NUKE-740473 format. One record per atom (N, C-alpha, C): x, y, z; atom name. Coordinates in steps of 0.2 Angstrom, whole numbers, plus 5000, padded with zeros to 4 digits. Last residue first. Example, Ala and Ser with C-alpha at 12.3 -4.5 7.8 and 13.67 -1.06 7.14 Angstrom:
5064,4989,5035,N
5068,4995,5036,CA
5064,5000,5039,C
5066,4972,5039,N
5062,4978,5039,CA
5066,4984,5039,C
***
This chain:
5326,5708,5307,N
5333,5710,5305,CA
5338,5708,5311,C
5315,5703,5313,N
5315,5703,5305,CA
5323,5705,5303,C
5315,5692,5326,N
5316,5699,5324,CA
5317,5699,5316,C
5304,5678,5327,N
5311,5681,5327,CA
5310,5688,5324,C
5294,5666,5334,N
5295,5673,5333,CA
5302,5675,5333,C
5286,5655,5329,N
5293,5654,5330,CA
5296,5661,5329,C
5269,5653,5334,N
5274,5656,5331,CA
5281,5655,5333,C
5256,5645,5334,N
5262,5644,5337,CA
5268,5647,5334,C
5243,5645,5328,N
5245,5651,5332,CA
5251,5649,5336,C
5238,5635,5321,N
5238,5633,5328,CA
5241,5639,5332,C
5240,5640,5308,N
5233,5639,5310,CA
5233,5638,5318,C
5254,5639,5309,N
5251,5646,5307,CA
5244,5645,5310,C
5258,5626,5310,N
5259,5631,5316,CA
5256,5637,5315,C
5257,5620,5298,N
5251,5619,5303,CA
5252,5624,5309,C
5269,5621,5291,N
5264,5625,5289,CA
5258,5626,5295,C
5284,5618,5302,N
5278,5616,5298,CA
5273,5621,5297,C
5295,5620,5309,N
5293,5625,5304,CA
5287,5623,5300,C
5297,5609,5317,N
5294,5615,5320,CA
5292,5621,5315,C
5303,5600,5308,N
5296,5599,5310,CA
5293,5606,5313,C
5316,5598,5305,N
5313,5604,5303,CA
5306,5605,5305,C
5330,5590,5311,N
5322,5590,5312,CA
5320,5597,5310,C
5342,5583,5300,N
5340,5589,5304,CA
5332,5589,5305,C
5342,5571,5294,N
5349,5575,5295,CA
5347,5580,5300,C
5329,5567,5294,N
5334,5563,5297,CA
5340,5567,5299,C
5311,5568,5293,N
5317,5571,5294,CA
5323,5567,5297,C
5302,5557,5281,N
5303,5560,5288,CA
5310,5564,5288,C
5301,5552,5269,N
5295,5553,5272,CA
5296,5556,5279,C
5312,5550,5262,N
5311,5545,5267,CA
5304,5546,5270,C
5313,5560,5252,N
5316,5553,5250,CA
5313,5548,5255,C
5307,5571,5257,N
5305,5568,5251,CA
5307,5561,5250,C
5314,5573,5269,N
5307,5572,5269,CA
5304,5569,5263,C
5327,5574,5264,N
5326,5568,5268,CA
5318,5567,5268,C
5326,5586,5258,N
5328,5580,5254,CA
5326,5574,5258,C
5323,5595,5268,N
5318,5593,5263,CA
5320,5587,5259,C
5336,5594,5275,N
5330,5592,5278,CA
5324,5590,5273,C
5345,5600,5265,N
5346,5593,5268,CA
5339,5590,5271,C
5339,5612,5263,N
5340,5608,5257,CA
5341,5601,5260,C
5339,5618,5276,N
5333,5617,5272,CA
5334,5612,5267,C
5353,5619,5278,N
5349,5615,5282,CA
5342,5613,5279,C
5357,5627,5267,N
5360,5621,5268,CA
5355,5616,5272,C
5350,5640,5270,N
5349,5636,5264,CA
5351,5628,5264,C
5351,5649,5280,N
5348,5642,5281,CA
5347,5638,5275,C
5357,5660,5274,N
5361,5657,5279,CA
5358,5650,5281,C
5347,5663,5264,N
5354,5662,5262,CA
5358,5658,5268,C
5335,5665,5272,N
5336,5660,5267,CA
5343,5658,5265,C
5333,5676,5280,N
5337,5670,5283,CA
5338,5665,5278,C
5323,5684,5276,N
5330,5687,5276,CA
5335,5682,5279,C
5312,5676,5277,N
5312,5683,5280,CA
5319,5686,5281,C
5307,5664,5273,N
5313,5664,5277,CA
5314,5671,5280,C
5297,5658,5265,N
5296,5663,5270,CA
5301,5664,5275,C
5300,5641,5260,N
5299,5648,5259,CA
5298,5652,5265,C
5295,5627,5255,N
5302,5629,5258,CA
5303,5637,5256,C
5283,5614,5255,N
5285,5621,5255,CA
5292,5622,5258,C
5277,5602,5244,N
5281,5604,5249,CA
5283,5611,5249,C
5263,5594,5239,N
5266,5600,5239,CA
5270,5601,5245,C
5255,5582,5239,N
5262,5582,5235,CA
5265,5589,5234,C
5243,5585,5246,N
5248,5580,5248,CA
5255,5580,5245,C
5237,5598,5253,N
5239,5597,5246,CA
5245,5592,5247,C
5235,5601,5266,N
5229,5599,5262,CA
5231,5597,5255,C
5247,5603,5272,N
5242,5598,5275,CA
5237,5596,5271,C
5262,5603,5263,N
5256,5606,5265,CA
5251,5601,5267,C
5278,5598,5271,N
5272,5596,5267,CA
5266,5600,5268,C
5290,5611,5274,N
5287,5604,5275,CA
5281,5603,5270,C
5292,5627,5281,N
5295,5621,5278,CA
5291,5615,5279,C
5294,5643,5282,N
5288,5638,5282,CA
5291,5632,5278,C
5305,5653,5293,N
5303,5649,5287,CA
5297,5644,5288,C
5299,5667,5302,N
5303,5661,5301,CA
5301,5657,5295,C
5290,5678,5304,N
5297,5679,5302,CA
5302,5673,5302,C
5277,5675,5307,N
5282,5675,5313,CA
5289,5676,5311,C
5268,5680,5297,N
5266,5677,5303,CA
5271,5677,5309,C
5274,5685,5286,N
5271,5690,5290,CA
5268,5687,5297,C
5289,5682,5279,N
5283,5678,5282,CA
5280,5682,5287,C
5295,5689,5265,N
5293,5690,5272,CA
5288,5686,5274,C
5308,5687,5256,N
5302,5683,5256,CA
5299,5683,5263,C
5316,5702,5252,N
5315,5697,5257,CA
5309,5693,5255,C
5324,5708,5237,N
5318,5706,5240,CA
5319,5701,5246,C
5336,5722,5235,N
5334,5715,5234,CA
5327,5714,5238,C
5345,5735,5228,N
5340,5733,5232,CA
5338,5726,5230,C
5361,5744,5230,N
5356,5740,5227,CA
5350,5738,5231,C
5374,5757,5228,N
5368,5754,5232,CA
5364,5749,5227,C
5389,5765,5230,N
5384,5762,5226,CA
5379,5759,5231,C
5396,5774,5239,N
5399,5773,5232,CA
5393,5770,5228,C
5397,5787,5251,N
5393,5782,5248,CA
5395,5780,5241,C
5410,5791,5261,N
5407,5792,5255,CA
5403,5786,5252,C
5413,5800,5277,N
5412,5794,5273,CA
5410,5796,5266,C
5415,5805,5292,N
5418,5806,5286,CA
5417,5800,5282,C
5409,5800,5303,N
5406,5806,5301,CA
5409,5808,5294,C
5415,5788,5306,N
5411,5788,5300,CA
5407,5794,5299,C
5421,5790,5318,N
5425,5791,5312,CA
5421,5791,5306,C
5411,5786,5327,N
5412,5793,5326,CA
5416,5794,5320,C
5399,5775,5326,N
5406,5775,5325,CA
5408,5782,5323,C
5387,5780,5331,N
5389,5774,5333,CA
5397,5773,5332,C
5385,5792,5324,N
5384,5792,5331,CA
5387,5786,5334,C
5387,5788,5311,N
5391,5793,5314,CA
5391,5793,5321,C
5376,5780,5309,N
5383,5777,5308,CA
5387,5782,5312,C
5365,5789,5310,N
5366,5783,5315,CA
5373,5780,5315,C
5367,5797,5299,N
5367,5800,5306,CA
5368,5794,5311,C
5366,5787,5289,N
5372,5790,5290,CA
5372,5794,5297,C
5352,5782,5290,N
5358,5777,5291,CA
5364,5782,5293,C
5343,5793,5288,N
5343,5789,5294,CA
5350,5785,5295,C
5346,5801,5277,N
5342,5804,5282,CA
5342,5800,5288,C
5354,5794,5267,N
5355,5801,5269,CA
5352,5803,5275,C
5348,5781,5267,N
5355,5782,5269,CA
5356,5789,5271,C
5335,5783,5264,N
5336,5779,5269,CA
5343,5781,5272,C
5336,5790,5251,N
5334,5794,5257,CA
5335,5790,5264,C
5337,5780,5242,N
5343,5783,5244,CA
5342,5788,5250,C
5330,5766,5238,N
5328,5772,5242,CA
5334,5775,5245,C
5331,5759,5222,N
5334,5760,5229,CA
5331,5767,5232,C
5319,5747,5215,N
5322,5754,5215,CA
5325,5755,5222,C
5314,5735,5212,N
5320,5735,5215,CA
5323,5742,5215,C
5297,5729,5214,N
5302,5733,5211,CA
5308,5733,5215,C
5286,5721,5216,N
5292,5717,5216,CA
5298,5722,5213,C
5271,5723,5225,N
5277,5727,5222,CA
5283,5723,5222,C
5261,5717,5231,N
5261,5715,5224,CA
5267,5719,5221,C
5261,5722,5244,N
5262,5715,5243,CA
5263,5713,5236,C
5271,5738,5244,N
5264,5734,5243,CA
5266,5727,5242,C
5284,5740,5256,N
5281,5740,5249,CA
5275,5736,5249,C
5284,5747,5272,N
5285,5741,5268,CA
5281,5743,5261,C
5293,5761,5278,N
5287,5759,5276,CA
5288,5753,5271,C
5306,5762,5282,N
5301,5765,5286,CA
5294,5762,5284,C
5316,5746,5281,N
5312,5752,5278,CA
5307,5755,5283,C
5330,5742,5290,N
5323,5740,5288,CA
5320,5747,5286,C
5346,5745,5283,N
5341,5746,5289,CA
5334,5744,5286,C
5364,5743,5280,N
5357,5744,5278,CA
5352,5744,5284,C
5380,5742,5273,N
5376,5743,5278,CA
5368,5743,5275,C
5397,5738,5270,N
5391,5737,5268,CA
5386,5739,5274,C
5413,5745,5266,N
5408,5743,5271,CA
5401,5743,5268,C
5430,5742,5261,N
5424,5745,5261,CA
5419,5743,5266,C
5441,5733,5260,N
5442,5740,5263,CA
5436,5744,5263,C
5431,5720,5263,N
5438,5722,5261,CA
5439,5728,5264,C
5418,5725,5270,N
5419,5721,5264,CA
5425,5723,5261,C
5411,5725,5286,N
5416,5726,5282,CA
5416,5722,5275,C
5393,5729,5290,N
5399,5724,5290,CA
5404,5726,5285,C
5379,5733,5299,N
5385,5735,5296,CA
5390,5729,5296,C
5362,5738,5301,N
5367,5733,5302,CA
5373,5736,5298,C
5351,5749,5311,N
5355,5747,5305,CA
5360,5742,5307,C
5344,5750,5323,N
5341,5746,5318,CA
5345,5745,5312,C
5349,5756,5334,N
5344,5760,5329,CA
5341,5756,5324,C
5357,5747,5339,N
5351,5748,5343,CA
5346,5753,5338,C
5365,5737,5326,N
5365,5743,5330,CA
5358,5744,5334,C
5374,5723,5323,N
5367,5725,5324,CA
5367,5731,5329,C
5389,5720,5314,N
5386,5724,5319,CA
5378,5725,5318,C
5401,5709,5311,N
5395,5711,5309,CA
5391,5714,5315,C
5417,5716,5317,N
5412,5710,5316,CA
5406,5713,5312,C
5432,5723,5314,N
5425,5724,5314,CA
5421,5718,5313,C
5446,5725,5316,N
5443,5719,5319,CA
5435,5720,5319,C
5446,5743,5316,N
5449,5737,5315,CA
5445,5731,5319,C
5444,5756,5307,N
5439,5752,5311,CA
5442,5745,5311,C
5448,5771,5305,N
5452,5765,5306,CA
5447,5761,5310,C
5441,5781,5291,N
5441,5779,5299,CA
5444,5772,5299,C
5439,5785,5278,N
5446,5784,5281,CA
5446,5782,5288,C
5427,5774,5270,N
5428,5779,5275,CA
5436,5779,5277,C
5414,5770,5259,N
5421,5770,5261,CA
5422,5775,5266,C
5399,5760,5256,N
5403,5766,5257,CA
5410,5765,5259,C
5384,5753,5250,N
5391,5752,5250,CA
5395,5759,5251,C
5368,5748,5255,N
5373,5753,5253,CA
5380,5751,5255,C
5353,5740,5251,N
5360,5739,5254,CA
5365,5744,5251,C
5336,5738,5255,N
5342,5742,5252,CA
5348,5741,5255,C
5323,5727,5253,N
5328,5729,5257,CA
5334,5732,5253,C
5306,5724,5251,N
5312,5727,5249,CA
5317,5729,5254,C
5297,5710,5252,N
5299,5715,5256,CA
5305,5718,5254,C
5283,5700,5246,N
5290,5703,5245,CA
5291,5709,5249,C
5275,5688,5258,N
5275,5694,5254,CA
5282,5697,5252,C
5266,5675,5264,N
5273,5677,5262,CA
5272,5683,5257,C
5256,5666,5270,N
5257,5673,5273,CA
5264,5675,5271,C
5248,5657,5257,N
5254,5658,5261,CA
5255,5665,5264,C
5235,5646,5252,N
5237,5653,5255,CA
5243,5652,5259,C
5231,5636,5238,N
5233,5637,5245,CA
5235,5644,5246,C
5228,5633,5225,N
5222,5634,5229,CA
5224,5634,5237,C
5238,5632,5217,N
5236,5626,5219,CA
5230,5626,5224,C
5241,5645,5215,N
5239,5641,5209,CA
5237,5634,5211,C
5245,5650,5227,N
5238,5651,5225,CA
5236,5647,5219,C
5258,5647,5227,N
5254,5643,5231,CA
5246,5644,5229,C
5263,5657,5218,N
5264,5650,5216,CA
5259,5645,5220,C
5261,5668,5226,N
5257,5667,5220,CA
5257,5660,5217,C
5270,5665,5237,N
5262,5665,5238,CA
5258,5665,5232,C
5282,5666,5231,N
5280,5659,5233,CA
5272,5659,5234,C
5290,5676,5227,N
5284,5674,5222,CA
5281,5668,5225,C
5301,5677,5236,N
5295,5682,5236,CA
5289,5680,5232,C
5303,5659,5234,N
5305,5665,5237,CA
5299,5670,5238,C
5300,5647,5229,N
5299,5653,5224,CA
5301,5659,5228,C
5299,5634,5231,N
5304,5637,5234,CA
5305,5644,5230,C
5288,5621,5232,N
5288,5628,5232,CA
5293,5632,5235,C
5289,5606,5224,N
5292,5610,5230,CA
5292,5617,5228,C
5279,5592,5221,N
5281,5599,5219,CA
5283,5603,5225,C
5280,5576,5215,N
5281,5580,5221,CA
5282,5587,5218,C
5277,5571,5202,N
5276,5567,5208,CA
5275,5571,5214,C
5271,5580,5188,N
5276,5580,5194,CA
5273,5575,5200,C
5272,5585,5171,N
5269,5581,5177,CA
5274,5580,5182,C
5273,5600,5164,N
5277,5595,5167,CA
5273,5591,5172,C
5270,5607,5149,N
5266,5605,5154,CA
5271,5599,5157,C
5275,5621,5139,N
5276,5615,5142,CA
5271,5613,5148,C
5273,5635,5136,N
5268,5630,5133,CA
5269,5623,5136,C
5281,5644,5142,N
5283,5642,5135,CA
5278,5636,5132,C
5276,5645,5155,N
5275,5650,5150,CA
5277,5649,5143,C
5270,5629,5161,N
5275,5634,5160,CA
5273,5639,5154,C
5261,5620,5173,N
5261,5623,5167,CA
5266,5629,5166,C
5262,5605,5181,N
5265,5612,5181,CA
5265,5614,5174,C
5250,5593,5186,N
5255,5596,5181,CA
5256,5603,5183,C
5244,5589,5198,N
5246,5584,5193,CA
5251,5586,5188,C
5242,5590,5215,N
5244,5593,5209,CA
5246,5588,5204,C
5229,5587,5226,N
5235,5584,5223,CA
5236,5588,5216,C
5216,5590,5232,N
5222,5589,5236,CA
5228,5586,5233,C
5207,5591,5222,N
5208,5597,5227,CA
5214,5596,5231,C
5216,5582,5209,N
5210,5583,5214,CA
5211,5589,5218,C
5225,5586,5200,N
5222,5579,5199,CA
5215,5579,5204,C
5226,5602,5193,N
5225,5598,5199,CA
5222,5591,5197,C
5239,5611,5185,N
5233,5607,5185,CA
5232,5602,5191,C
5244,5628,5187,N
5245,5621,5189,CA
5238,5617,5188,C
5254,5641,5179,N
5248,5638,5182,CA
5249,5631,5184,C
5266,5647,5176,N
5260,5651,5175,CA
5253,5647,5177,C
5282,5648,5179,N
5276,5644,5180,CA
5270,5649,5180,C
5294,5652,5167,N
5290,5655,5172,CA
5284,5650,5173,C
5311,5646,5164,N
5304,5647,5162,CA
5300,5650,5168,C
5323,5636,5161,N
5322,5643,5161,CA
5315,5644,5159,C
5327,5622,5171,N
5323,5625,5165,CA
5322,5632,5166,C
5339,5610,5174,N
5337,5616,5176,CA
5333,5619,5169,C
5339,5593,5180,N
5337,5598,5174,CA
5335,5604,5177,C
5352,5584,5188,N
5346,5588,5189,CA
5345,5593,5183,C
5363,5576,5188,N
5358,5575,5184,CA
5352,5579,5184,C
5374,5581,5195,N
5371,5575,5197,CA
5365,5573,5194,C
5377,5593,5189,N
5382,5587,5188,CA
5379,5580,5190,C
5367,5600,5194,N
5367,5598,5187,CA
5372,5593,5185,C
5372,5601,5207,N
5366,5598,5206,CA
5365,5596,5199,C
5384,5609,5205,N
5384,5602,5208,CA
5378,5598,5206,C
5378,5621,5200,N
5383,5617,5196,CA
5383,5610,5198,C
5371,5625,5211,N
5368,5624,5205,CA
5372,5619,5200,C
5380,5626,5222,N
5374,5622,5222,CA
5372,5620,5215,C
5387,5636,5216,N
5391,5630,5217,CA
5385,5625,5218,C
5378,5647,5214,N
5381,5644,5208,CA
5384,5637,5210,C
5376,5649,5228,N
5371,5648,5224,CA
5373,5644,5218,C
5389,5653,5232,N
5386,5647,5235,CA
5380,5645,5231,C
5391,5665,5225,N
5395,5659,5224,CA
5392,5653,5226,C
5381,5673,5231,N
5380,5671,5224,CA
5385,5665,5222,C
5388,5674,5244,N
5381,5670,5243,CA
5380,5668,5235,C
5402,5672,5251,N
5400,5674,5244,CA
5393,5670,5243,C
5399,5677,5268,N
5402,5673,5263,CA
5400,5675,5256,C
5401,5680,5286,N
5398,5681,5279,CA
5402,5677,5274,C
5397,5675,5303,N
5401,5679,5298,CA
5398,5680,5291,C
5400,5663,5315,N
5396,5668,5312,CA
5400,5672,5308,C
5408,5654,5322,N
5402,5651,5318,CA
5398,5657,5316,C
5413,5664,5336,N
5414,5660,5331,CA
5408,5657,5327,C
5408,5671,5346,N
5415,5670,5347,CA
5417,5665,5341,C
5397,5685,5346,N
5398,5678,5344,CA
5406,5677,5344,C
5392,5696,5359,N
5397,5695,5354,CA
5398,5687,5352,C
5381,5708,5364,N
5382,5700,5363,CA
5386,5699,5357,C
5383,5721,5375,N
5383,5719,5368,CA
5384,5711,5369,C
5376,5734,5386,N
5380,5728,5384,CA
5380,5726,5377,C
5371,5747,5386,N
5372,5743,5392,CA
5377,5737,5391,C
5375,5763,5378,N
5374,5755,5378,CA
5375,5752,5385,C
5379,5775,5376,N
5372,5774,5377,CA
5370,5767,5377,C
5393,5774,5374,N
5390,5778,5380,CA
5383,5777,5381,C
5401,5768,5364,N
5397,5764,5369,CA
5393,5768,5374,C
5406,5770,5349,N
5403,5774,5354,CA
5399,5770,5358,C
5421,5762,5343,N
5414,5761,5344,CA
5412,5766,5350,C
5434,5760,5343,N
5432,5765,5338,CA
5424,5765,5339,C
5438,5751,5353,N
5438,5758,5355,CA
5436,5763,5349,C
5432,5737,5358,N
5431,5740,5351,CA
5431,5748,5352,C
5437,5734,5370,N
5438,5729,5365,CA
5437,5732,5358,C
5432,5745,5378,N
5439,5743,5378,CA
5441,5738,5372,C
5419,5745,5376,N
5423,5751,5374,CA
5430,5749,5374,C
5416,5732,5382,N
5414,5734,5375,CA
5418,5740,5372,C
5419,5734,5395,N
5423,5730,5391,CA
5422,5731,5384,C
5409,5744,5399,N
5416,5746,5399,CA
5421,5741,5395,C
5397,5737,5396,N
5399,5743,5393,CA
5406,5745,5393,C
5399,5719,5395,N
5396,5725,5398,CA
5399,5731,5395,C
5396,5706,5384,N
5401,5711,5386,CA
5397,5717,5389,C
5393,5689,5383,N
5390,5696,5384,CA
5395,5701,5387,C
5397,5678,5370,N
5399,5681,5376,CA
5395,5688,5377,C
5395,5662,5363,N
5393,5669,5363,CA
5395,5672,5370,C
5393,5648,5356,N
5399,5651,5359,CA
5398,5659,5358,C
5379,5638,5359,N
5382,5643,5355,CA
5388,5647,5359,C
5372,5628,5365,N
5379,5627,5364,CA
5382,5632,5360,C
5360,5631,5369,N
5360,5627,5363,CA
5368,5626,5361,C
5362,5638,5380,N
5359,5632,5381,CA
5359,5627,5375,C
5366,5650,5374,N
5371,5646,5377,CA
5368,5639,5379,C
5354,5654,5368,N
5359,5653,5364,CA
5364,5648,5367,C
5346,5657,5380,N
5344,5652,5375,CA
5350,5649,5371,C
5354,5667,5386,N
5353,5660,5389,CA
5351,5655,5385,C
5353,5677,5376,N
5360,5674,5378,CA
5359,5667,5381,C
5340,5680,5378,N
5342,5677,5372,CA
5349,5673,5373,C
5341,5686,5390,N
5337,5681,5389,CA
5338,5677,5383,C
5349,5697,5387,N
5352,5692,5392,CA
5348,5686,5391,C
5341,5704,5379,N
5347,5702,5376,CA
5350,5696,5381,C
5331,5708,5389,N
5329,5704,5383,CA
5335,5701,5380,C
5339,5716,5397,N
5337,5710,5399,CA
5334,5705,5394,C
5342,5727,5388,N
5348,5723,5390,CA
5345,5716,5393,C
5334,5737,5382,N
5334,5730,5379,CA
5339,5725,5382,C
5337,5748,5390,N
5330,5745,5390,CA
5329,5738,5387,C
5350,5750,5388,N
5348,5748,5395,CA
5341,5745,5394,C
5353,5743,5372,N
5353,5749,5376,CA
5350,5746,5383,C
5365,5733,5363,N
5359,5733,5367,CA
5359,5739,5372,C
5371,5725,5348,N
5371,5730,5354,CA
5365,5731,5357,C
5380,5711,5343,N
5373,5714,5344,CA
5373,5719,5350,C
5391,5706,5332,N
5391,5710,5338,CA
5384,5714,5339,C
5396,5691,5326,N
5391,5696,5326,CA
5392,5700,5332,C
5412,5684,5318,N
5406,5685,5323,CA
5402,5691,5322,C
5421,5682,5308,N
5423,5686,5314,CA
5417,5687,5319,C
5423,5671,5297,N
5419,5670,5303,CA
5422,5675,5309,C
5421,5670,5280,N
5424,5673,5285,CA
5420,5673,5291,C
5422,5660,5265,N
5419,5661,5271,CA
5423,5664,5276,C
5423,5660,5250,N
5426,5665,5254,CA
5423,5666,5261,C
5419,5649,5242,N
5413,5654,5244,CA
5416,5660,5249,C
5423,5639,5230,N
5426,5644,5235,CA
5421,5649,5236,C
5425,5622,5226,N
5421,5627,5227,CA
5423,5632,5232,C
5438,5614,5216,N
5435,5616,5223,CA
5430,5622,5222,C
5440,5603,5204,N
5439,5610,5205,CA
5435,5611,5211,C
5441,5590,5202,N
5446,5593,5206,CA
5446,5600,5207,C
5424,5588,5201,N
5430,5585,5199,CA
5436,5587,5204,C
5418,5601,5209,N
5416,5597,5203,CA
5423,5594,5200,C
5413,5602,5226,N
5418,5602,5221,CA
5415,5598,5215,C
5405,5603,5237,N
5402,5605,5231,CA
5407,5606,5225,C
5413,5597,5247,N
5406,5595,5246,CA
5403,5597,5239,C
5424,5606,5247,N
5425,5599,5244,CA
5418,5596,5243,C
5420,5619,5250,N
5425,5618,5245,CA
5425,5611,5242,C
5410,5617,5261,N
5408,5618,5254,CA
5413,5617,5249,C
5412,5615,5274,N
5414,5609,5270,CA
5412,5611,5262,C
5407,5627,5280,N
5414,5625,5280,CA
5417,5619,5276,C
5394,5625,5277,N
5398,5630,5273,CA
5405,5629,5274,C
5390,5615,5286,N
5390,5613,5279,CA
5395,5619,5275,C
5391,5622,5298,N
5396,5616,5297,CA
5396,5614,5290,C
5382,5631,5296,N
5389,5634,5296,CA
5393,5628,5295,C
5370,5623,5296,N
5372,5627,5290,CA
5379,5629,5290,C
5368,5619,5309,N
5369,5614,5303,CA
5372,5617,5297,C
5367,5631,5315,N
5372,5626,5317,CA
5374,5621,5312,C
5355,5636,5310,N
5362,5640,5309,CA
5368,5635,5310,C
5346,5627,5314,N
5347,5628,5307,CA
5354,5631,5306,C
5347,5629,5328,N
5349,5623,5325,CA
5350,5623,5318,C
5342,5642,5328,N
5349,5641,5330,CA
5351,5635,5327,C
5328,5640,5325,N
5333,5644,5320,CA
5340,5643,5322,C
5324,5632,5336,N
5324,5629,5329,CA
5328,5633,5324,C
5327,5641,5348,N
5331,5635,5347,CA
5330,5632,5339,C
5327,5658,5346,N
5323,5652,5346,CA
5327,5646,5344,C
5334,5670,5343,N
5331,5669,5350,CA
5327,5663,5351,C
5351,5669,5336,N
5344,5669,5336,CA
5341,5668,5343,C
5366,5669,5333,N
5362,5673,5338,CA
5355,5674,5336,C
5373,5664,5323,N
5370,5659,5328,CA
5365,5663,5333,C
5372,5669,5306,N
5373,5670,5313,CA
5370,5665,5317,C
5379,5674,5290,N
5376,5669,5294,CA
5377,5670,5302,C
5376,5683,5275,N
5379,5682,5281,CA
5376,5676,5285,C
5372,5690,5262,N
5376,5683,5263,CA
5379,5683,5269,C
5366,5700,5255,N
5372,5701,5258,CA
5376,5695,5262,C
5358,5696,5239,N
5359,5695,5247,CA
5366,5698,5249,C
5356,5695,5226,N
5357,5702,5229,CA
5357,5702,5237,C
5356,5682,5223,N
5361,5686,5220,CA
5362,5693,5223,C
5344,5679,5230,N
5350,5675,5231,CA
5356,5679,5229,C
5334,5686,5223,N
5336,5687,5230,CA
5342,5684,5232,C
5337,5690,5206,N
5336,5685,5211,CA
5338,5687,5218,C
5339,5698,5195,N
5335,5701,5200,CA
5333,5695,5206,C
5348,5690,5188,N
5349,5697,5189,CA
5345,5700,5194,C
5349,5676,5185,N
5349,5678,5192,CA
5350,5686,5193,C
5347,5671,5173,N
5354,5674,5174,CA
5354,5677,5181,C
5335,5665,5174,N
5340,5661,5173,CA
5347,5664,5174,C
5321,5667,5181,N
5327,5672,5180,CA
5333,5668,5180,C
5313,5657,5184,N
5311,5662,5180,CA
5316,5667,5178,C
5317,5640,5185,N
5319,5646,5187,CA
5317,5652,5182,C
5314,5624,5190,N
5311,5629,5186,CA
5313,5636,5189,C
5322,5609,5190,N
5321,5615,5194,CA
5319,5620,5189,C
5318,5591,5192,N
5318,5598,5187,CA
5318,5604,5192,C
5323,5575,5193,N
5322,5581,5197,CA
5322,5587,5191,C
5319,5558,5195,N
5321,5563,5190,CA
5319,5570,5194,C
5325,5547,5208,N
5320,5549,5203,CA
5323,5555,5199,C
5331,5541,5219,N
5334,5540,5212,CA
5329,5542,5207,C
5335,5542,5236,N
5331,5544,5231,CA
5334,5543,5224,C
5343,5538,5246,N
5337,5536,5247,CA
5332,5538,5241,C
5355,5545,5245,N
5355,5538,5243,CA
5348,5535,5243,C
5355,5561,5238,N
5352,5557,5243,CA
5352,5550,5241,C
5359,5570,5228,N
5364,5566,5231,CA
5362,5561,5236,C
5347,5576,5225,N
5350,5572,5219,CA
5356,5568,5222,C
5345,5582,5237,N
5340,5577,5235,CA
5344,5573,5229,C
5355,5592,5237,N
5354,5587,5243,CA
5350,5581,5240,C
5352,5599,5225,N
5359,5596,5227,CA
5358,5590,5232,C
5339,5604,5227,N
5341,5600,5221,CA
5347,5596,5222,C
5340,5611,5239,N
5336,5606,5239,CA
5338,5601,5233,C
5349,5621,5233,N
5351,5617,5239,CA
5347,5611,5239,C
5340,5627,5224,N
5346,5623,5222,CA
5349,5619,5227,C
5331,5633,5233,N
5329,5628,5228,CA
5335,5624,5225,C
5340,5642,5240,N
5336,5637,5243,CA
5334,5631,5238,C
5345,5650,5230,N
5350,5646,5234,CA
5346,5641,5238,C
5334,5648,5215,N
5339,5652,5220,CA
5342,5647,5224,C
5325,5642,5207,N
5331,5639,5207,CA
5336,5644,5211,C
5308,5637,5208,N
5313,5642,5211,CA
5320,5639,5211,C
5301,5623,5211,N
5299,5629,5208,CA
5303,5635,5212,C
5305,5607,5207,N
5306,5612,5212,CA
5305,5619,5208,C
5297,5592,5205,N
5298,5598,5202,CA
5299,5603,5207,C
5301,5575,5205,N
5301,5581,5209,CA
5302,5587,5204,C
5299,5566,5194,N
5297,5564,5201,CA
5296,5570,5205,C
5292,5572,5179,N
5297,5572,5184,CA
5295,5569,5190,C
5288,5571,5161,N
5287,5569,5168,CA
5293,5569,5172,C
5281,5582,5149,N
5287,5579,5152,CA
5286,5577,5159,C
5271,5586,5136,N
5271,5584,5143,CA
5277,5580,5144,C
5267,5599,5125,N
5271,5593,5126,CA
5271,5592,5133,C
***
């Protein structure tokens, strides 16, 4: 059986659902939209397993602009994504990020700070003495300075944001279909005509959006396209400690670990020593990361964490863009009706709103209006023009 849609979005996570919301609310678009989601309960979804934070402290203007747009939207979520009189609640907290730097990394951090301040980001550099005074529970002996966000950074309920986007999109007429895309029929080498689903359905599509996250390279191959996107597993550990750590921001440590509070508990993680294979979508937790690497680093940075108890852990997948660790957004240059929204490398949750708004405009008007996402175009890969960001 064949059904027709003006736009088919492959991937119903936070990025795909953001696009569905913005597009269905866009005054310049009145077509039919379908979202295809392989995991309708979102049990293994990257969006559901995200630690759901947002920062302004990037090193490149395009990513900073994405964060600036997205934090403004997150503050408006209660009313923008309300259903009737029921407000959407994502529990946004904005205590800032604290990015620590050793003497070897100090100048690089100062250079980033200049870029950030040039973009209007409220961020301060703290020298070692001031850092120790402001955060007395932190061991600053081996640090030169820290970059501290004064606002517009923090964390929120990511799964809550996903569900709020999804509910609002459905209320605006978007069809959500629980299925797996198994193939594509091509009208020509440069145009997709149909999406083939595992339940036997074939959906004709005017525009296809690839927002399939870690699975997006496989989706692209169905249309004869290559994407430098692979699944990359990240483990999150939850622990408790009797240590008094007051006014704790989101911390990026020099060792590579990150840390943030969650009520009376703490979340932490670190990039893996070895990446999983490109075809490995497993979610098993590497507990050795915590015992052998994270805990000693935690105890060094926050001496009170010598006493702690790890309570639970989970793993999720980044959609790692191996070219430059930034999103790939926009129309594919050889496949005229394929739009890409993937490769965010851990930034998808924080940049979902900016992506959704920009892609919506691109589809509705053929150009970016609310935010210019052209720096993230696919063509930059062939041109070797990276928007280089650190992975964590």
